[in-house]
C-alpha positions as CSV (number, residue, x, y, z in Angstrom):
1,M,-31.5,-53.2,-12.3
2,G,-28.7,-55.7,-11.9
3,G,-25.3,-55.1,-10.2
4,K,-23.7,-54.1,-13.4
5,G,-26.3,-51.4,-14.1
6,K,-26.0,-50.0,-10.5
7,R,-22.2,-49.8,-11.0
8,K,-22.5,-47.9,-14.3
9,K,-25.1,-45.5,-12.8
10,R,-22.8,-44.9,-9.8
11,A,-19.8,-44.4,-12.1
12,R,-21.8,-41.7,-14.1
13,Q,-22.8,-40.0,-10.8
14,D,-19.2,-40.0,-9.6
15,A,-17.9,-38.6,-12.9
16,A,-20.6,-35.8,-12.8
17,R,-19.6,-35.0,-9.2
18,I,-15.9,-34.8,-10.2
19,A,-16.6,-32.7,-13.2
20,G,-18.5,-30.3,-11.0
21,R,-15.6,-30.0,-8.6
22,K,-13.2,-29.4,-11.5
23,R,-15.4,-26.6,-12.8
24,R,-15.6,-24.9,-9.4
25,I,-11.8,-25.2,-9.0
26,A,-11.2,-23.8,-12.5
27,T,-13.5,-20.9,-11.8
28,S,-11.8,-20.1,-8.5
29,I,-8.4,-20.2,-10.2
30,A,-9.6,-17.9,-13.0
31,A,-11.0,-15.4,-10.5
32,G,-7.7,-15.4,-8.6
33,L,-5.8,-14.8,-11.8
34,V,-8.1,-11.9,-12.7
35,I,-7.5,-10.3,-9.3
36,L,-3.7,-10.8,-9.6
37,V,-3.7,-9.3,-13.1
38,A,-5.8,-6.3,-11.8
39,L,-3.4,-5.8,-8.9
40,G,-0.4,-6.0,-11.3
41,L,-1.9,-3.4,-13.6
42,G,-2.7,-1.1,-10.6
43,V,-6.5,-1.3,-11.1
44,L,-7.2,-2.3,-7.5
45,N,-4.4,-0.2,-5.9
46,S,-6.7,2.9,-5.7
47,V,-9.7,1.1,-4.3
48,H,-10.4,2.1,-0.8
49,V,-13.0,2.7,1.8
50,T,-13.5,6.3,2.6
51,P,-14.4,7.3,6.1
52,R,-17.2,9.9,6.7
53,E,-14.6,12.7,7.1
54,V,-11.4,12.4,5.2
55,K,-8.5,14.2,6.9
56,A,-6.7,14.7,3.5
57,S,-6.2,13.1,0.1
58,V,-2.9,11.4,-0.3
59,E,-1.2,10.5,-3.6
60,M,1.4,7.8,-3.0
61,Y,4.2,7.0,-5.4
62,K,5.8,3.6,-4.8
63,N,7.7,0.8,-6.5
64,P,5.1,-1.7,-7.9
65,E,6.7,-4.6,-6.1
66,C,6.8,-3.1,-2.6
67,N,4.4,-4.6,-0.1
68,C,5.3,-2.4,2.8
69,C,4.1,0.7,0.9
70,E,0.7,-1.0,0.5
71,W,0.7,-1.7,4.2
72,Y,1.5,2.0,4.9
73,A,-1.3,3.1,2.6
74,T,-3.7,0.8,4.6
75,Y,-2.3,2.4,7.8
76,L,-3.1,5.9,6.4
77,R,-6.6,4.8,5.3
78,N,-7.3,3.3,8.8
79,H,-6.4,6.8,10.2
80,G,-8.8,8.8,8.1
81,Y,-6.8,9.5,4.9
82,S,-7.9,8.9,1.4
83,V,-5.0,7.3,-0.5
84,V,-4.5,6.8,-4.2
85,V,-1.5,4.6,-5.0
86,R,0.6,5.3,-8.1
87,A,3.0,2.5,-9.0
88,T,6.2,3.7,-10.7
89,H,9.7,2.4,-11.5
90,N,11.0,5.9,-11.4
91,L,10.8,7.1,-7.8
92,S,14.0,9.1,-8.1
93,L,12.4,11.3,-10.7
94,V,9.3,11.9,-8.5
95,R,11.7,12.9,-5.6
96,R,13.8,15.2,-7.8
97,E,10.6,16.9,-9.1
98,H,9.6,17.6,-5.5
99,G,13.0,18.7,-4.2
100,V,13.7,15.6,-2.0
101,P,17.5,15.2,-1.5
102,D,18.9,11.7,-1.7
103,R,19.9,11.7,1.9
104,L,16.2,12.0,2.9
105,A,14.8,9.4,0.5
106,G,12.3,7.0,2.0
107,C,10.5,3.9,0.8
108,H,7.8,5.9,-1.1
109,T,6.8,9.5,-1.8
110,L,3.5,11.0,-0.7
111,L,2.0,14.2,-1.9
112,V,-0.5,15.6,0.6
113,G,-1.9,19.1,1.4
114,G,0.8,20.8,-0.7
115,Y,3.7,18.9,1.0
116,V,5.9,16.0,0.0
117,V,6.3,13.3,2.6
118,E,9.0,10.6,2.3
119,G,8.8,7.2,4.0
120,H,6.9,5.6,6.8
121,V,6.1,8.8,8.7
122,P,3.8,8.1,11.7
123,V,0.3,9.6,11.3
124,A,0.7,11.8,14.4
125,T,3.6,13.6,12.7
126,L,1.7,13.8,9.4
127,D,-1.3,15.3,11.3
128,K,1.0,17.8,13.0
129,L,2.4,18.9,9.6
130,L,-1.0,19.4,8.1
131,S,-2.3,21.3,11.1
132,E,0.7,23.6,11.7
133,R,1.3,24.2,8.0
134,P,5.0,25.2,8.3
135,K,6.8,26.9,5.3
136,I,8.8,23.8,4.3
137,K,8.6,21.5,1.3
138,G,7.7,18.5,3.5
139,I,9.0,15.9,5.9
140,S,10.9,12.6,5.7
141,L,11.6,9.5,7.8
142,P,14.5,8.3,5.6
143,G,15.0,4.6,4.8
144,M,12.7,1.9,6.1
145,P,13.1,1.8,9.9
146,D,11.9,-1.4,11.6
147,G,8.7,-1.0,13.5
148,S,7.6,2.2,11.6
149,P,4.0,2.2,10.3
150,G,3.8,-0.4,7.5
151,M,7.1,-2.0,8.4
152,T,7.7,-5.3,10.2
153,G,10.0,-5.6,13.2
154,R,10.2,-3.7,16.5
155,K,10.9,-0.1,17.0
156,S,14.3,0.0,18.6
157,E,14.7,3.8,19.0
158,P,12.7,7.0,18.5
159,F,12.0,7.9,14.8
160,T,13.7,11.1,13.7
161,I,11.6,12.9,11.1
162,F,13.5,15.6,9.1
163,E,12.2,18.7,7.4
164,I,12.6,18.8,3.6
165,S,14.0,22.3,3.4
166,D,17.1,24.2,2.5
167,E,18.7,23.3,5.8
168,Q,18.9,19.9,7.5
169,K,16.6,20.3,10.5
170,V,14.7,17.8,12.7
171,Y,10.9,18.3,12.4
172,A,9.8,15.7,15.0
173,V,11.0,12.8,17.1
174,E,8.6,10.0,17.8
């Protein structure tokens, strides 16, 4: 085979190699898009790994665009809770239905063990609520305090967790 034939053969091999790379890249992009669409539709939000003994099942209502809520759900899962995430653009309705006053609104709303839990409540306080079973609607860590579970930043002061009840009362300080 002459020099011209070798160049043509090499050009065909290079073209085949490039085409293979393009197919692999296209496949990777397509797989990524499928995952993004599934996340956007909430299909993967309730996928989780369940420990041998689940402390309790948690239903989390959150804004679909909120990442810190997803981080909080992971935090709960890592501490033995089974979490199902429900994305909604109407958190205020969920709060009203469960008797949460605006002053105690948190980043997301949890329903767990017959209680409503607002915000990034540390798991020790959640465990306390579920073991003591007080006669209240639930508890709240209002807002989105820096350094709380699922939030970035540093904890600058103790977290004050309030009772969700007829009177404004502190449930725990952590």
